[in-house]
BAZAVO-267927 format. One line per 8 residues: their letters; for each residue x, y, z of C-alpha. Coordinates in Angstrom, 2 decimals, always signed. Layout:
a> X/Y/Z ~ ...
***
This chain:
mtkakekp> -94.83/-63.02/+16.27 ~ -93.94/-61.97/+19.81 ~ -93.41/-58.25/+20.22 ~ -90.04/-57.30/+21.66 ~ -90.16/-55.78/+25.13 ~ -89.31/-52.11/+25.29 ~ -86.64/-50.90/+27.71 ~ -88.13/-49.36/+30.84
pvekgenl> -87.48/-45.61/+31.03 ~ -84.57/-44.41/+33.15 ~ -86.11/-42.31/+35.91 ~ -83.07/-41.73/+38.10 ~ -79.50/-40.80/+37.44 ~ -76.95/-43.50/+36.72 ~ -73.27/-43.58/+37.61 ~ -71.30/-45.52/+35.03
afqaevak> -67.65/-46.27/+34.36 ~ -65.88/-45.36/+31.15 ~ -64.87/-48.20/+28.88 ~ -61.22/-49.09/+29.57 ~ -60.12/-47.78/+26.16 ~ -61.85/-44.44/+26.79 ~ -60.16/-44.11/+30.16 ~ -56.77/-44.70/+28.55
lldivvhs> -57.51/-42.23/+25.76 ~ -58.66/-39.59/+28.25 ~ -55.53/-39.97/+30.33 ~ -53.31/-39.39/+27.29 ~ -55.46/-36.50/+26.05 ~ -55.43/-34.70/+29.37 ~ -51.80/-35.21/+30.30 ~ -49.71/-35.35/+27.17
lysnreif> -51.54/-35.10/+23.88 ~ -51.52/-31.55/+22.63 ~ -49.47/-28.49/+23.34 ~ -51.99/-26.54/+21.26 ~ -55.08/-27.02/+23.39 ~ -57.32/-24.70/+21.40 ~ -58.09/-27.42/+18.89 ~ -60.75/-28.70/+21.35
lrelisna> -63.08/-26.00/+20.06 ~ -62.57/-27.10/+16.48 ~ -63.54/-30.64/+17.48 ~ -66.69/-29.59/+19.32 ~ -67.81/-27.28/+16.50 ~ -67.13/-30.04/+13.97 ~ -69.27/-32.48/+15.96 ~ -72.06/-29.88/+16.20
sdacdklr> -71.92/-29.38/+12.43 ~ -72.22/-33.13/+11.85 ~ -75.23/-33.30/+14.19 ~ -77.02/-30.56/+12.20 ~ -76.17/-32.31/+8.92 ~ -77.69/-35.55/+10.21 ~ -80.91/-33.86/+11.25 ~ -81.22/-32.02/+7.95
yaaltqps> -80.98/-35.35/+6.15 ~ -83.39/-37.14/+8.48 ~ -85.92/-34.30/+8.09 ~ -86.11/-34.93/+4.34 ~ -88.28/-37.98/+5.04 ~ -89.50/-37.00/+8.53 ~ -90.29/-33.25/+8.39 ~ -91.82/-33.39/+11.87
ltdgsaye> -88.34/-33.80/+13.39 ~ -87.62/-30.11/+12.89 ~ -89.57/-26.89/+13.30 ~ -88.05/-25.34/+10.21 ~ -85.69/-23.03/+12.09 ~ -82.22/-22.41/+10.70 ~ -79.41/-24.68/+11.85 ~ -76.89/-22.85/+14.01
ihiapdak> -73.96/-23.45/+16.34 ~ -73.62/-21.14/+19.34 ~ -70.67/-20.61/+21.67 ~ -71.21/-18.69/+24.88 ~ -68.34/-17.66/+27.18 ~ -68.87/-16.72/+30.81 ~ -65.63/-15.42/+32.34 ~ -67.17/-14.89/+35.76
aktltvrd> -68.46/-18.48/+36.02 ~ -65.36/-19.82/+34.18 ~ -67.48/-21.74/+31.67 ~ -67.72/-22.07/+27.92 ~ -70.91/-23.42/+26.32 ~ -71.14/-24.92/+22.83 ~ -74.66/-25.76/+21.62 ~ -76.37/-26.81/+18.43
ngigmshd> -79.93/-27.50/+17.28 ~ -79.00/-30.69/+15.47 ~ -80.24/-34.25/+15.84 ~ -79.34/-34.65/+19.54 ~ -78.79/-37.86/+21.47 ~ -80.99/-40.28/+23.37 ~ -80.03/-41.84/+26.70 ~ -78.47/-44.89/+25.04
elvanlgt> -76.62/-42.77/+22.49 ~ -75.11/-40.60/+25.23 ~ -73.82/-43.70/+26.99 ~ -72.53/-45.26/+23.76 ~ -71.06/-42.14/+22.16 ~ -69.54/-40.51/+25.24 ~ -68.72/-43.53/+27.38 ~ -67.43/-46.12/+24.96
iaksgtad> -65.49/-46.32/+21.73 ~ -67.67/-48.38/+19.43 ~ -65.56/-48.06/+16.30 ~ -64.18/-51.45/+15.37 ~ -60.44/-51.75/+15.68 ~ -60.00/-48.82/+18.06 ~ -59.52/-50.97/+21.15 ~ -56.68/-52.87/+19.52
flkglsgd> -55.28/-49.58/+18.25 ~ -55.15/-48.12/+21.76 ~ -53.67/-51.28/+23.23 ~ -50.79/-50.83/+20.86 ~ -49.80/-47.43/+22.26 ~ -46.30/-47.46/+23.68 ~ -46.75/-45.26/+26.73 ~ -44.18/-42.88/+25.30
aakdvsqi> -46.04/-39.57/+25.09 ~ -44.03/-38.24/+22.16 ~ -44.71/-41.35/+20.06 ~ -48.33/-41.73/+21.13 ~ -49.19/-38.15/+20.17 ~ -48.69/-38.87/+16.47 ~ -50.48/-42.20/+16.74 ~ -53.57/-40.74/+18.40
gkfgvgfy> -53.51/-37.93/+15.88 ~ -54.47/-40.56/+13.30 ~ -57.46/-41.57/+15.39 ~ -58.77/-38.16/+16.45 ~ -60.15/-37.44/+19.89 ~ -63.34/-35.49/+19.10 ~ -65.46/-34.85/+22.17 ~ -62.81/-36.06/+24.62
safmvadk> -60.55/-33.14/+23.71 ~ -62.83/-31.01/+25.93 ~ -61.05/-32.44/+28.96 ~ -57.82/-30.76/+27.89 ~ -59.30/-27.45/+29.10 ~ -62.11/-28.49/+31.43 ~ -62.09/-30.29/+34.76 ~ -65.82/-31.01/+34.38
vsvtskka> -68.02/-31.36/+31.30 ~ -71.83/-31.32/+31.27 ~ -73.74/-32.42/+28.18 ~ -77.48/-31.76/+27.94 ~ -79.13/-33.36/+24.92 ~ -82.55/-34.19/+23.53 ~ -82.92/-36.25/+20.39 ~ -85.12/-34.90/+17.61
getqgwlw> -88.56/-36.51/+17.80 ~ -88.25/-37.44/+21.50 ~ -89.70/-35.67/+24.52 ~ -87.19/-36.61/+27.21 ~ -83.87/-34.81/+27.61 ~ -80.75/-36.14/+29.30 ~ -77.84/-34.74/+31.27 ~ -74.41/-36.38/+30.98
esdgrgtf> -71.67/-35.23/+33.37 ~ -68.11/-36.26/+34.10 ~ -64.81/-34.96/+35.43 ~ -62.96/-37.30/+33.06 ~ -61.46/-39.37/+35.85 ~ -63.04/-42.74/+35.20 ~ -66.80/-42.35/+35.66 ~ -69.73/-40.39/+34.27
svspteda> -73.38/-39.94/+35.17 ~ -76.52/-39.81/+33.04 ~ -79.82/-38.51/+34.39 ~ -83.14/-37.27/+32.96 ~ -83.66/-33.52/+32.74 ~ -86.41/-31.16/+31.67 ~ -83.89/-28.44/+30.85 ~ -83.19/-29.60/+27.29
argtrivl> -84.05/-28.29/+23.87 ~ -83.61/-30.30/+20.69 ~ -79.93/-30.76/+19.98 ~ -76.94/-30.74/+22.29 ~ -75.53/-28.23/+24.77 ~ -72.02/-28.81/+26.12 ~ -70.85/-26.80/+29.13 ~ -67.13/-26.83/+29.85
hlkddate> -66.14/-25.88/+33.41 ~ -62.74/-24.45/+32.57 ~ -59.56/-25.27/+34.42 ~ -57.77/-22.43/+36.17 ~ -55.12/-22.35/+33.45 ~ -57.70/-22.32/+30.65 ~ -59.72/-19.19/+31.39 ~ -58.54/-17.65/+28.11
fadptslr> -61.21/-19.77/+26.45 ~ -63.88/-17.65/+28.12 ~ -62.45/-14.56/+26.43 ~ -64.44/-13.48/+23.32 ~ -61.30/-12.18/+21.61 ~ -59.59/-15.56/+21.87 ~ -62.71/-17.36/+20.69 ~ -63.03/-15.12/+17.62
rivrtysd> -59.46/-15.93/+16.63 ~ -59.81/-19.67/+17.21 ~ -63.05/-19.99/+15.23 ~ -61.73/-17.97/+12.30 ~ -58.53/-20.01/+12.29 ~ -59.95/-23.51/+12.58 ~ -63.67/-23.39/+11.73 ~ -64.18/-20.69/+9.13
hialpvil> -65.02/-23.42/+6.59 ~ -68.03/-24.72/+8.57 ~ -71.10/-24.26/+6.35 ~ -73.31/-23.34/+9.32 ~ -73.05/-20.04/+11.19 ~ -70.92/-20.27/+14.33 ~ -72.40/-17.57/+16.55 ~ -70.74/-15.94/+19.54
dpapgaet> -73.37/-15.23/+22.18 ~ -72.79/-12.14/+24.29 ~ -71.34/-12.72/+27.73 ~ -73.79/-12.37/+30.66 ~ -74.14/-8.72/+31.67 ~ -72.52/-7.42/+28.49 ~ -73.94/-4.19/+27.13 ~ -72.90/-1.43/+24.80
keegetpe> -73.64/+2.28/+24.84 ~ -72.42/+5.52/+23.46 ~ -71.92/+8.46/+25.84 ~ -75.29/+9.95/+26.82 ~ -77.28/+7.08/+25.23 ~ -79.37/+4.30/+26.73 ~ -77.46/+1.00/+26.86 ~ -78.26/-1.36/+23.96
apkeetln> -78.94/-5.05/+24.34 ~ -75.82/-7.05/+23.47 ~ -75.83/-8.62/+19.98 ~ -74.93/-12.02/+18.66 ~ -71.91/-12.18/+16.36 ~ -71.33/-14.66/+13.54 ~ -67.65/-15.57/+13.59 ~ -67.20/-17.63/+10.43
sasalwmr> -67.95/-17.22/+6.75 ~ -70.75/-19.79/+7.10 ~ -70.49/-20.90/+3.49 ~ -69.57/-24.29/+2.09 ~ -65.83/-24.11/+1.45 ~ -66.02/-26.51/-1.46 ~ -68.37/-24.14/-3.32 ~ -66.00/-21.18/-3.08
pkneitae> -63.64/-20.34/-5.98 ~ -60.22/-21.97/-5.57 ~ -58.42/-18.64/-5.82 ~ -60.26/-17.42/-2.73 ~ -59.17/-20.33/-0.53 ~ -55.85/-20.38/+1.28 ~ -53.69/-23.43/+1.94 ~ -54.42/-23.04/+5.65
qykefyhh> -58.18/-23.06/+5.01 ~ -57.86/-26.21/+2.92 ~ -55.86/-27.85/+5.72 ~ -58.38/-26.98/+8.40 ~ -61.26/-28.19/+6.25 ~ -59.40/-31.47/+5.83 ~ -59.07/-31.72/+9.61 ~ -62.82/-31.17/+9.90
vghafdep> -64.06/-33.47/+7.16 ~ -61.49/-36.20/+7.80 ~ -61.53/-35.97/+11.62 ~ -57.76/-35.99/+11.24 ~ -54.75/-34.16/+12.66 ~ -52.11/-34.72/+9.99 ~ -51.32/-32.63/+6.93 ~ -53.00/-33.66/+3.67
whtlhyra> -50.51/-35.17/+1.20 ~ -52.63/-34.11/-1.75 ~ -55.61/-31.78/-2.30 ~ -57.96/-32.02/-5.29 ~ -60.63/-29.33/-5.76 ~ -62.56/-29.04/-9.01 ~ -66.00/-28.52/-10.54 ~ -67.33/-30.86/-13.24
egaveyta> -69.93/-29.80/-15.78 ~ -71.57/-31.69/-18.61 ~ -73.69/-34.84/-18.47 ~ -73.58/-34.62/-14.67 ~ -72.63/-31.63/-12.57 ~ -70.77/-31.88/-9.28 ~ -68.08/-30.26/-7.15 ~ -65.39/-32.31/-5.43
llfipsqk> -62.98/-31.31/-2.69 ~ -60.88/-34.34/-1.84 ~ -57.79/-35.04/+0.24 ~ -55.23/-37.83/+0.41 ~ -53.89/-38.00/+4.00 ~ -50.20/-38.16/+4.82 ~ -50.81/-40.73/+7.59 ~ -52.80/-43.96/+7.62
pfdlfhpe> -56.29/-43.62/+9.14 ~ -56.58/-46.03/+12.06 ~ -59.38/-48.02/+10.39 ~ -57.69/-48.37/+6.99 ~ -57.68/-52.17/+7.10 ~ -61.12/-52.62/+8.64 ~ -62.84/-55.60/+6.95 ~ -65.81/-53.47/+5.82
rkgqvkly> -63.47/-51.19/+3.83 ~ -65.91/-48.28/+3.89 ~ -65.14/-45.00/+2.19 ~ -65.10/-41.70/+4.05 ~ -66.17/-39.15/+1.41 ~ -69.21/-37.08/+2.37 ~ -71.96/-36.73/-0.23 ~ -74.04/-33.57/-0.41
vnrvfisd> -76.91/-32.67/-2.73 ~ -77.19/-28.89/-3.13 ~ -75.22/-28.52/+0.14 ~ -77.60/-30.86/+2.00 ~ -75.68/-33.67/+3.67 ~ -76.74/-37.14/+2.49 ~ -74.15/-39.67/+3.69 ~ -70.51/-40.10/+4.68
tlegmmpr> -70.25/-43.85/+4.06 ~ -72.33/-44.30/+0.90 ~ -71.49/-47.52/-0.93 ~ -70.51/-46.59/-4.46 ~ -69.30/-43.08/-3.68 ~ -65.68/-44.19/-3.93 ~ -64.09/-47.52/-4.89 ~ -62.84/-49.43/-1.88
ylrfvrgv> -59.21/-49.25/-2.90 ~ -59.44/-45.45/-2.50 ~ -61.10/-45.61/+0.92 ~ -58.29/-43.55/+2.42 ~ -59.49/-40.49/+0.46 ~ -61.34/-37.91/+2.58 ~ -63.47/-35.00/+1.45 ~ -66.77/-33.82/+0.02
vdspdlpl> -68.71/-34.30/-3.20 ~ -71.72/-32.07/-3.87 ~ -74.05/-32.49/-6.85 ~ -77.31/-30.68/-7.72 ~ -78.27/-33.48/-10.14 ~ -78.86/-36.23/-7.57 ~ -82.31/-36.70/-5.99 ~ -82.80/-35.59/-2.39
nisreilq> -85.85/-37.63/-1.42 ~ -84.43/-41.07/-2.09 ~ -83.13/-43.76/+0.24 ~ -79.38/-44.27/+0.55 ~ -79.77/-47.90/-0.55 ~ -81.40/-46.86/-3.85 ~ -79.13/-43.85/-4.30 ~ -75.97/-45.93/-4.21
dnpllkki> -77.12/-47.70/-7.40 ~ -78.05/-44.45/-9.15 ~ -76.32/-44.28/-12.59 ~ -75.48/-40.59/-12.04 ~ -73.56/-41.53/-8.90 ~ -71.62/-44.10/-10.91 ~ -70.67/-41.38/-13.42 ~ -69.55/-39.10/-10.58
qsgivqrl> -67.41/-41.86/-9.11 ~ -65.85/-42.59/-12.49 ~ -65.01/-38.92/-13.02 ~ -63.50/-38.54/-9.57 ~ -61.33/-41.65/-9.87 ~ -60.11/-40.52/-13.26 ~ -59.06/-37.15/-11.85 ~ -57.34/-38.73/-8.87
vkdlkkra> -55.44/-41.13/-11.13 ~ -54.39/-38.20/-13.31 ~ -53.12/-36.29/-10.27 ~ -51.27/-39.35/-8.96 ~ -49.52/-39.73/-12.32 ~ -48.33/-36.15/-12.00 ~ -47.16/-36.61/-8.40 ~ -45.40/-39.86/-9.40
esaedyak> -42.97/-37.82/-11.52 ~ -41.20/-37.04/-8.24 ~ -40.01/-40.45/-7.04 ~ -39.22/-39.24/-3.51 ~ -42.57/-37.49/-3.09 ~ -44.56/-40.39/-4.52 ~ -42.72/-42.88/-2.31 ~ -44.31/-41.20/+0.72
fwdtfgav> -47.77/-41.91/-0.70 ~ -46.90/-45.45/-1.71 ~ -45.34/-46.38/+1.63 ~ -48.53/-45.21/+3.34 ~ -51.27/-46.45/+1.02 ~ -49.69/-48.80/-1.52 ~ -51.02/-51.95/+0.15 ~ -54.57/-50.60/-0.20
fkeglyed> -54.13/-49.03/-3.63 ~ -53.02/-52.41/-5.03 ~ -56.50/-53.76/-4.26 ~ -57.55/-51.80/-7.34 ~ -55.33/-54.04/-9.50 ~ -57.62/-56.89/-8.51 ~ -60.95/-55.02/-8.42 ~ -60.84/-52.22/-11.02
ferreell> -60.52/-54.00/-14.35 ~ -61.45/-50.85/-16.29 ~ -58.40/-48.91/-15.04 ~ -56.04/-51.82/-14.51 ~ -53.40/-50.66/-16.98 ~ -53.28/-47.15/-15.48 ~ -53.10/-48.55/-11.95 ~ -50.31/-50.94/-12.95
dlarftst> -48.27/-47.96/-14.14 ~ -48.85/-46.26/-10.77 ~ -47.88/-49.33/-8.72 ~ -44.48/-49.43/-7.05 ~ -42.53/-52.34/-5.60 ~ -39.42/-53.21/-3.68 ~ -37.06/-55.53/-5.51 ~ -33.64/-57.16/-5.39
hgdglvsl> -32.32/-54.30/-7.56 ~ -31.83/-51.91/-4.63 ~ -33.47/-50.20/-1.68 ~ -35.74/-47.83/-3.65 ~ -39.15/-48.44/-5.18 ~ -39.44/-49.63/-8.78 ~ -42.27/-49.55/-11.31 ~ -43.06/-52.38/-13.69
kdyasrmk> -41.84/-50.11/-16.49 ~ -38.51/-49.74/-14.65 ~ -38.28/-53.50/-14.23 ~ -39.06/-54.24/-17.88 ~ -36.35/-51.84/-19.03 ~ -33.71/-53.80/-17.04 ~ -34.65/-57.33/-18.09 ~ -31.72/-59.57/-19.04
egqdaiyy> -31.04/-60.96/-22.48 ~ -33.12/-64.09/-22.89 ~ -35.47/-63.15/-20.01 ~ -39.10/-63.35/-21.11 ~ -40.91/-62.98/-17.75 ~ -41.20/-60.61/-14.80 ~ -40.19/-62.58/-11.73 ~ -41.59/-62.08/-8.24
itgdnaaa> -41.61/-63.75/-4.84 ~ -44.23/-63.41/-2.09 ~ -43.70/-63.51/+1.65 ~ -44.08/-61.65/+4.93 ~ -41.14/-59.25/+4.73 ~ -38.55/-58.13/+2.21 ~ -35.51/-59.00/+4.34 ~ -36.56/-62.63/+4.70
lkaspqle> -37.39/-62.88/+1.00 ~ -33.97/-61.60/-0.01 ~ -32.40/-64.44/+2.01 ~ -34.61/-67.13/+0.47 ~ -32.79/-70.02/-1.26 ~ -35.40/-69.72/-4.03 ~ -33.59/-66.57/-5.22 ~ -30.04/-67.93/-5.34
gflakgie> -29.92/-68.67/-9.04 ~ -31.68/-65.43/-9.93 ~ -29.27/-63.36/-7.86 ~ -26.28/-65.19/-9.32 ~ -27.38/-64.14/-12.80 ~ -28.32/-60.63/-11.75 ~ -32.00/-61.21/-12.55 ~ -34.20/-58.70/-10.72
vllltdpi> -37.02/-60.15/-8.60 ~ -39.95/-58.17/-7.16 ~ -40.40/-58.66/-3.41 ~ -44.14/-58.74/-2.71 ~ -45.04/-58.62/+0.98 ~ -48.71/-57.52/+1.11 ~ -51.51/-60.13/+1.36 ~ -53.28/-58.60/-1.66
defwvpsv> -50.26/-59.52/-3.80 ~ -51.37/-63.14/-3.71 ~ -54.59/-62.16/-5.47 ~ -53.86/-59.36/-7.93 ~ -50.83/-61.01/-9.53 ~ -52.68/-64.14/-10.78 ~ -55.57/-61.90/-11.82 ~ -53.37/-59.56/-13.86
gvydkkpl> -51.06/-62.25/-15.19 ~ -49.25/-60.14/-17.78 ~ -47.65/-56.70/-18.04 ~ -46.61/-55.33/-21.42 ~ -46.93/-58.84/-22.94 ~ -44.55/-60.19/-20.29 ~ -45.94/-62.86/-17.95 ~ -45.64/-62.40/-14.19
rsvgesga> -43.94/-65.53/-12.90 ~ -43.37/-66.66/-9.32 ~ -39.92/-67.86/-8.38 ~ -41.65/-69.84/-5.65 ~ -42.96/-72.40/-8.15 ~ -41.07/-75.49/-9.20 ~ -39.56/-75.79/-12.64 ~ -37.69/-72.48/-12.80
dlsgikgg> -35.31/-72.74/-15.76 ~ -32.73/-69.96/-15.97 ~ -30.45/-71.62/-18.51 ~ -31.58/-69.37/-21.37 ~ -30.97/-66.10/-19.52 ~ -27.59/-64.44/-19.87 ~ -26.17/-62.35/-17.07 ~ -24.08/-62.24/-13.92
dqkeeepl> -20.50/-63.23/-13.31 ~ -21.30/-66.85/-12.65 ~ -19.31/-69.20/-14.84 ~ -21.17/-71.88/-16.70 ~ -20.64/-75.09/-14.76 ~ -19.91/-78.38/-16.41 ~ -23.01/-80.55/-16.77 ~ -23.26/-83.68/-14.67
gaaaetav> -21.83/-86.78/-16.23 ~ -23.99/-89.76/-17.13 ~ -23.08/-91.63/-13.94 ~ -23.83/-88.59/-11.78 ~ -27.14/-88.05/-13.57 ~ -28.13/-91.62/-12.80 ~ -27.08/-91.23/-9.14 ~ -29.18/-88.07/-8.81
kdlieklk> -32.21/-89.82/-10.31 ~ -31.78/-92.72/-7.91 ~ -31.47/-90.29/-4.97 ~ -34.63/-88.46/-6.02 ~ -36.60/-91.71/-6.17 ~ -35.26/-92.70/-2.78 ~ -36.22/-89.32/-1.28 ~ -39.73/-89.56/-2.73
ktlgeava> -40.19/-92.97/-1.18 ~ -38.83/-91.86/+2.20 ~ -40.70/-88.56/+2.47 ~ -43.93/-90.00/+1.08 ~ -46.95/-87.66/+1.30 ~ -44.93/-84.96/+3.08 ~ -44.08/-83.62/-0.39 ~ -45.82/-83.73/-3.76
dvksstrl> -42.55/-84.28/-5.61 ~ -38.76/-84.13/-5.40 ~ -36.82/-82.51/-8.25 ~ -33.29/-81.58/-9.18 ~ -32.83/-77.81/-9.10 ~ -30.87/-75.38/-11.28 ~ -31.82/-72.39/-9.10 ~ -29.82/-73.39/-6.01
tgspvclv> -26.21/-72.24/-5.76 ~ -25.44/-72.24/-2.03 ~ -28.20/-74.21/-0.31 ~ -28.70/-77.98/-0.46 ~ -32.52/-77.82/-0.74 ~ -35.48/-75.50/-0.98 ~ -39.23/-75.91/-0.79 ~ -41.42/-74.55/-3.61
adsggmsl> -45.02/-74.80/-4.74 ~ -46.03/-77.22/-7.45 ~ -46.47/-75.54/-10.85 ~ -49.90/-73.92/-11.05 ~ -50.64/-74.69/-7.40 ~ -51.27/-72.44/-4.41 ~ -48.19/-70.57/-3.21 ~ -46.75/-71.59/+0.14
hlarllkq> -47.15/-68.03/+1.42 ~ -50.85/-67.92/+0.50 ~ -51.39/-71.29/+2.17 ~ -49.88/-69.90/+5.38 ~ -52.05/-66.76/+5.20 ~ -55.22/-68.82/+4.77 ~ -54.21/-71.15/+7.57 ~ -53.73/-68.16/+9.92
hgegpaga> -57.34/-67.19/+9.22 ~ -58.67/-70.72/+9.57 ~ -59.33/-71.01/+5.85 ~ -57.95/-72.88/+2.88 ~ -56.73/-76.47/+2.58 ~ -54.92/-78.37/+5.29 ~ -51.14/-78.37/+5.10 ~ -51.03/-81.80/+3.53
avrkvlei> -53.33/-80.62/+0.72 ~ -50.91/-77.90/-0.40 ~ -48.68/-79.44/-3.06 ~ -45.07/-78.79/-2.00 ~ -42.06/-79.71/-4.08 ~ -38.64/-80.30/-2.56 ~ -35.89/-79.16/-4.91 ~ -32.36/-80.47/-4.29
npkhdvik> -29.00/-79.06/-5.36 ~ -27.10/-82.05/-6.81 ~ -23.80/-80.15/-6.65 ~ -24.00/-79.42/-2.92 ~ -21.70/-81.45/-0.64 ~ -24.57/-82.57/+1.63 ~ -26.51/-83.95/-1.33 ~ -23.41/-85.66/-2.74
klmavgge> -22.69/-87.34/+0.61 ~ -26.35/-88.33/+1.02 ~ -26.05/-90.50/-2.12 ~ -23.76/-92.82/-0.18 ~ -25.93/-93.05/+2.94 ~ -28.45/-95.78/+3.53 ~ -30.81/-97.21/+6.09 ~ -32.16/-95.25/+9.05
afddvafl> -29.43/-92.60/+8.70 ~ -30.72/-91.76/+5.22 ~ -34.26/-91.33/+6.54 ~ -33.04/-89.01/+9.31 ~ -31.08/-86.77/+6.93 ~ -33.95/-86.71/+4.38 ~ -36.42/-85.43/+6.94 ~ -33.87/-83.01/+8.38
lldqariv> -33.39/-81.47/+4.94 ~ -37.17/-81.16/+4.52 ~ -37.50/-79.53/+7.93 ~ -34.64/-77.17/+7.06 ~ -36.51/-76.12/+3.91 ~ -39.69/-75.63/+5.94 ~ -37.94/-73.41/+8.48 ~ -36.39/-71.22/+5.78
egetvpdp> -39.85/-70.77/+4.25 ~ -41.23/-69.57/+7.58 ~ -43.15/-72.73/+8.37 ~ -43.21/-74.57/+11.66 ~ -41.67/-78.00/+12.00 ~ -44.61/-80.44/+12.30 ~ -42.84/-82.70/+14.83 ~ -40.25/-80.77/+16.90
aafarrms> -39.40/-83.81/+19.04 ~ -38.59/-85.93/+15.99 ~ -36.59/-83.04/+14.52 ~ -34.49/-82.76/+17.69 ~ -33.92/-86.51/+17.84 ~ -32.80/-86.71/+14.21 ~ -30.53/-83.72/+14.60 ~ -28.82/-85.24/+17.65
tvmakgli> -28.41/-88.62/+15.91 ~ -26.92/-87.17/+12.73 ~ -24.56/-84.88/+14.65 ~ -23.40/-87.79/+16.77 ~ -22.56/-89.84/+13.68 ~ -20.64/-86.93/+12.20 ~ -22.50/-86.89/+8.94 ~ -22.81/-83.09/+9.00
***
């Protein structure tokens, strides 16, 4: 096997350009992002803490990476030089990592996220708050940033420098200890951040929860002395409690401390919607401090669906994306889980299948479900959660069979009943006399669904229909099938029979006479012959009250909405393979007049009606030119 060639070492400095997305992010950060600039220090301290956690974990299997010294974060102000230094003795960065981490945004989905920013500073502030700015927040207070870093286990250090205006440089340096040292050359209007008093306040406000000591180094030339005594060497000062917040008693933690810990562990800027902090004892012991955000994380719908709960073993960081730590439908949860019962010296791949971890996950999910039930008692409060995370939470209806019934009770939906959210229990309590099923319709948005001809008969009888607009709805509904012994039935399938359901103000219409019945049957046969393979069947409909036709899926077949979703992703059967049924309203004037039409005019009207049904369902007309020609011909003849 041929050995891969190693990259030649970088001997000289390089001048590189920021990735376009980074440049855009920097511009917003510097010019309009935050009125409260002091959060930059929180971000840098948080990054330093993460770097120390990573080294502590790596050293479990590679003890040579560290010399055994305590992990610390130091901040050093220099008012005279107008600089502020933040340094750690964590894992550090190599040349390539400096370029990747500080010059590009590698997180999938972020580029598209930034492209979607409006350019309106007020709106973009809240959007970027979901993403977090981390290291780049340094440029809010500095007109130049220098980063000196040496990765644990390597001998070469590197210096990264930039003024944040489009380019940065990376060059080798001998002036580097293990870890990272960031020097901020403060702007003229940011010299307060070289003042020890300000730094003490900022650290105690935003970073008191950091489990590592955040140490204030004395300013150059600082000294203390009592009158008549020899000056003493200035002393270092630890500014934070330096204890794991999640291990402290709940009654000793303030709401503000919880919020700032959420900002740290979730790399977020919003307020947590819910906080869960508890200690479990018994077969397995662990402590959990978890948060449900109030805003969607930017990567919520990333295909990998990774969780973001950090796992610690006896306060030693293990992983922040461990498979099995949280079910994927709760991937929006942020926080920390710490257990003394899990093994330290084990690979993450083996650990994720550890039965103790499965028990921890089960216990955490059960507590979260219990808390959500309590919060759901306030419909207005719970609606905020559901509007933000409902589309993800519903994935659990498909994936978590063990808790399906509990999750069904927590699910909320929009419906034809009104503008608010409804539960399945609410729906069941309002079912009409003679109604034996829970009806639903799937599509892209609620407004379009409410206007669908498929609903006409249901609305006329006052039958409530759930409006399902999330892609996951196409999968969990068939999987669940039944709620409280009531089948879930799509109104988008052919064969809907509402005759046995009482309700609404609609008067019972006289049935068609024998001659009319025969004429309808003849028309259906004629339509089948004319439309051919364009439809699987043509049927007379009892659901239509105002429209001449509608397009539905064949009973038991794939829904038209799901077929469109799969087609958008290049998957699923071709359009012709999806069995579509054209339902006609035999009491509509167009259908009545069509019975008397023959020849080419009949063919034109038949295909126009099919195209009309396609358009209403959100499909494209397969042959626009033919559609236009038929429309012009029929209009000219005055048939419509």
